[in-house]
C-alpha positions as CSV (number, residue, x, y, z in Angstrom):
1,M,101.2,-88.8,-38.4
2,R,98.2,-86.5,-38.4
3,S,95.9,-86.5,-41.5
4,A,94.9,-83.0,-42.4
5,A,91.9,-81.4,-41.7
6,P,89.1,-82.1,-44.6
7,D,88.6,-79.2,-47.1
8,A,85.4,-77.6,-46.8
9,N,84.8,-76.4,-49.9
10,R,85.5,-80.1,-51.4
11,M,82.8,-81.3,-49.4
12,P,79.6,-82.7,-51.2
13,R,76.7,-80.0,-50.8
14,F,73.5,-80.3,-50.1
15,Y,70.8,-77.2,-49.3
16,C,68.4,-78.6,-46.4
17,P,65.1,-76.9,-45.7
18,V,64.6,-77.8,-42.2
19,P,66.0,-75.8,-39.1
20,L,69.3,-77.2,-38.6
21,A,72.0,-76.9,-35.1
22,A,75.3,-78.3,-34.3
23,G,75.3,-81.8,-32.6
24,Q,71.3,-83.1,-33.9
25,P,71.0,-86.2,-35.1
26,L,68.8,-85.4,-38.1
27,Q,67.4,-87.7,-41.0
28,L,67.0,-85.7,-44.3
29,P,64.7,-83.8,-46.1
30,A,63.4,-86.6,-49.5
31,G,65.2,-84.1,-51.7
32,A,69.3,-84.1,-50.4
33,A,68.2,-88.0,-49.5
34,R,68.3,-89.0,-52.8
35,H,71.0,-86.4,-54.0
36,V,73.2,-88.7,-51.6
37,Q,72.6,-91.7,-52.6
38,V,72.6,-90.8,-55.8
39,L,76.6,-89.5,-54.9
40,R,76.5,-92.9,-52.9
41,L,77.8,-92.2,-49.9
42,Q,78.8,-94.1,-47.2
43,P,78.5,-93.9,-42.9
44,G,81.2,-91.3,-41.7
45,A,81.9,-89.4,-45.0
46,Q,81.5,-85.3,-44.7
47,I,79.1,-82.8,-46.0
48,T,78.1,-79.6,-45.9
49,L,74.9,-78.3,-45.0
50,F,73.2,-75.3,-45.4
51,N,69.3,-74.2,-45.3
52,G,69.3,-70.6,-46.2
53,D,69.6,-68.6,-43.6
54,G,72.7,-68.3,-43.6
55,G,75.7,-69.8,-43.3
56,E,76.5,-73.9,-43.4
57,F,77.4,-76.7,-41.4
58,E,78.8,-80.0,-41.1
59,A,77.8,-83.0,-41.4
60,I,78.8,-86.7,-40.8
61,V,76.2,-90.1,-42.5
62,E,75.3,-91.8,-39.9
63,R,73.1,-93.9,-41.8
64,M,71.9,-94.9,-44.7
65,G,69.1,-96.7,-45.2
66,R,66.6,-97.8,-48.6
67,S,64.9,-94.8,-49.6
68,D,66.7,-92.2,-45.7
69,V,69.5,-90.4,-44.7
70,G,70.9,-90.1,-41.1
71,V,73.4,-87.7,-40.3
72,Q,74.9,-86.1,-37.2
73,V,75.0,-82.3,-37.3
74,G,78.7,-80.9,-36.6
75,A,79.7,-77.2,-36.0
76,H,77.9,-74.5,-38.2
77,R,80.1,-72.0,-40.1
78,A,79.8,-68.4,-41.1
79,V,80.7,-68.4,-44.1
80,E,78.9,-66.1,-46.4
81,R,79.4,-65.9,-50.5
82,E,77.1,-63.2,-51.2
83,A,77.6,-60.3,-54.4
84,R,79.2,-57.2,-53.3
85,H,75.7,-55.8,-54.7
86,E,72.4,-56.7,-54.1
87,V,71.1,-57.0,-58.1
88,H,66.7,-58.4,-58.5
89,L,66.6,-59.3,-62.0
90,A,62.9,-58.9,-63.4
91,V,63.3,-60.9,-66.7
92,G,60.5,-61.6,-69.3
93,M,60.4,-65.1,-69.9
94,P,62.9,-67.0,-72.1
95,A,61.1,-69.6,-74.2
96,N,62.0,-73.1,-74.0
97,E,64.9,-74.2,-71.5
98,R,66.6,-70.8,-71.6
99,M,65.3,-69.8,-68.8
100,D,66.2,-72.4,-67.0
101,W,70.0,-72.1,-67.4
102,L,69.0,-68.3,-67.1
103,V,67.6,-69.4,-64.0
104,E,70.5,-71.4,-63.1
105,K,73.8,-69.4,-64.2
106,A,71.8,-66.0,-62.1
107,T,71.9,-67.8,-59.3
108,E,75.7,-68.6,-59.9
109,L,76.5,-65.1,-60.2
110,G,74.5,-64.1,-57.7
111,A,71.6,-63.1,-57.7
112,A,69.3,-61.6,-54.5
113,S,65.6,-63.2,-57.3
114,I,64.1,-63.4,-59.7
115,Q,61.4,-62.7,-61.3
116,P,59.6,-64.2,-64.2
117,L,57.4,-61.9,-65.7
118,A,55.0,-61.6,-69.1
119,A,55.3,-59.8,-71.1
120,Q,53.8,-58.9,-74.7
121,R,56.3,-60.3,-77.1
122,S,57.1,-62.9,-74.9
123,V,56.6,-66.6,-76.6
124,L,56.1,-68.5,-73.6
125,R,52.9,-68.4,-71.7
126,L,52.4,-69.8,-68.6
127,K,49.2,-70.6,-66.4
128,S,47.5,-72.3,-63.2
129,E,49.2,-75.2,-62.9
130,R,51.0,-75.6,-65.7
131,A,53.0,-72.7,-63.6
132,E,53.6,-73.9,-60.1
133,K,54.8,-77.0,-61.5
134,K,57.5,-74.9,-63.6
135,L,58.0,-72.4,-61.1
136,A,58.9,-75.1,-58.6
137,H,61.4,-76.6,-60.5
138,W,62.9,-73.4,-61.7
139,Q,62.9,-72.6,-57.3
140,A,64.7,-76.8,-57.5
141,I,67.5,-75.2,-60.8
142,A,68.5,-72.4,-57.9
143,S,69.1,-75.1,-54.5
144,A,71.2,-77.0,-57.1
145,A,73.2,-74.3,-58.3
146,C,73.5,-72.7,-55.0
147,E,75.2,-76.2,-54.1
148,Q,77.2,-76.8,-56.7
149,C,78.4,-73.0,-56.5
150,G,78.8,-72.6,-52.7
151,R,75.5,-70.2,-52.1
152,N,74.3,-70.6,-49.2
153,R,72.0,-68.2,-49.2
154,V,69.0,-69.7,-51.9
155,P,67.4,-66.4,-54.3
156,P,64.0,-67.2,-54.1
157,V,62.1,-67.5,-57.8
158,H,58.7,-65.7,-57.7
159,E,55.0,-66.3,-59.4
160,V,55.0,-65.6,-62.8
161,L,53.3,-62.4,-62.8
162,E,52.5,-60.2,-65.7
163,L,54.3,-57.0,-67.0
164,P,51.6,-54.6,-65.5
165,A,50.6,-56.1,-62.6
166,W,54.5,-56.1,-61.0
167,L,54.9,-52.6,-62.4
168,E,51.5,-51.7,-61.1
169,Q,52.9,-53.6,-56.9
170,G,55.9,-52.0,-56.9
171,R,57.9,-54.9,-55.6
172,G,61.2,-54.0,-53.9
173,A,62.6,-51.4,-52.1
174,A,65.4,-51.2,-53.5
175,S,67.5,-48.0,-55.0
176,G,68.0,-48.5,-58.6
177,R,65.7,-49.5,-61.4
178,L,67.3,-49.9,-64.6
179,L,65.7,-50.8,-68.0
180,L,67.6,-52.4,-70.3
181,S,65.8,-50.3,-73.9
182,L,67.7,-50.1,-77.4
183,H,66.9,-45.7,-77.3
184,P,69.5,-43.9,-78.1
185,D,70.1,-41.7,-75.0
186,S,70.3,-45.0,-72.8
187,R,73.5,-45.0,-70.0
188,A,75.5,-47.0,-69.9
189,V,73.9,-50.3,-66.6
190,R,77.0,-49.5,-64.4
191,E,76.6,-45.3,-64.8
192,A,73.3,-45.4,-64.4
193,A,73.2,-47.4,-61.3
194,G,75.9,-45.3,-59.3
195,D,76.3,-46.1,-55.4
196,S,72.7,-48.0,-55.4
197,Q,73.8,-50.7,-53.3
198,A,70.3,-52.8,-54.7
199,V,69.2,-52.7,-57.8
200,I,66.4,-54.4,-60.0
201,F,67.1,-55.2,-63.8
202,L,64.4,-55.5,-65.8
203,S,64.8,-57.0,-69.8
204,G,62.2,-58.2,-72.2
205,P,61.4,-61.4,-74.1
206,E,62.7,-62.8,-77.1
207,G,61.8,-58.8,-79.0
208,G,62.1,-56.7,-76.8
209,L,59.3,-54.8,-74.1
210,T,57.0,-52.9,-76.3
211,T,57.6,-48.7,-76.5
212,E,54.1,-49.0,-74.9
213,E,55.5,-50.9,-71.6
214,E,58.8,-49.0,-71.6
215,E,57.0,-45.6,-71.1
216,A,55.0,-48.0,-68.3
217,A,58.5,-49.0,-66.1
218,L,59.8,-45.2,-66.7
219,A,56.6,-44.0,-65.5
220,A,57.1,-46.8,-62.1
221,G,60.5,-45.1,-62.0
222,F,62.9,-47.4,-64.1
223,S,65.8,-45.6,-65.8
224,R,67.4,-46.7,-69.4
225,V,70.6,-48.4,-69.7
226,T,73.2,-49.8,-72.0
227,L,74.9,-52.9,-72.5
228,G,76.6,-51.3,-75.4
229,A,76.2,-51.5,-79.1
230,R,76.2,-55.6,-79.4
231,V,72.0,-57.1,-79.7
232,L,72.3,-59.9,-76.9
233,R,69.3,-62.7,-76.5
234,A,67.6,-62.1,-74.0
235,E,68.9,-65.2,-71.2
236,T,72.2,-63.0,-71.9
237,A,71.5,-59.7,-71.4
238,A,70.4,-60.5,-68.1
239,L,73.5,-62.1,-67.1
240,A,75.4,-59.6,-68.9
241,A,74.3,-57.4,-66.9
242,L,74.4,-59.2,-63.1
243,A,78.3,-59.5,-64.3
244,T,78.4,-56.4,-64.3
245,L,76.5,-54.6,-61.5
246,A,77.0,-58.0,-59.2
C-alpha cells in the first residue's frame, strides 16, 4: 500500500540563515541544530528549512551529533504567506516583557518590519550593549515566530532609535503614514490608509505620544488615525492596527 505524501504544513520548520540549494548536504547552523535536538528528531525525519530569501526547502535529517546536525536539502517550494498589504510598525517600546510579546504577535500577523522607538514617555530605556542584546533577542523572537506561523520571510527588527532621530531620517518609502492619536479629528485607520499598498503605522508607548511628538510626526507627513472609542494598551494598539491593515 502506498503511503501518503508528507504534509509540508506539519513538518517541523527551522530558520536557517545560510544559502540553501536543492541536493545540498548541510550542517545546520547552531540555533537550528539545537532546536532539532530539543525536539529529539532522529535520522530520517523530514523537516522544512527557510532562510528568509523566499520560499522553503524540504530536508531530511541524516546525522545527529552531540552538538551538530547534518541534513540533506531537498526540493524548493515557492510558498509565500505574507500579508496582503505591507505594514511597517514603528512603536514606542512598551516595558517589561510586553515588547517581546508585541514582536512575536506582530510577526505572526504579518508585519513587514518593526521599528522600536524611544519616546518622551517611554518607560523602557536602552543604551549601548543592552540595546544590542535586546535587538538580538527580539530578532530571535521574530525568527521563532516565523517558524511557528509558516512565514518564510523574517521581518527585520531595526535598531532602537529616539523618535526625533527616526522622523528626521524619514525611513521607509511607504505611501501611507499613519499616526495613532486621541485627537478628536482623527480618521478611522482603514479609511485613512485608503488604497496604500505599503503603510508605516506609528504609535506611542504607555501614555502615548506628547503633543510635541505628534506635531513633529504630522510635519513628517503622518496623518492622525483612531482605532475606535476604546483606549488600548500600547502593545495592543499596534497589533490592532496591524490586523486591520494587513
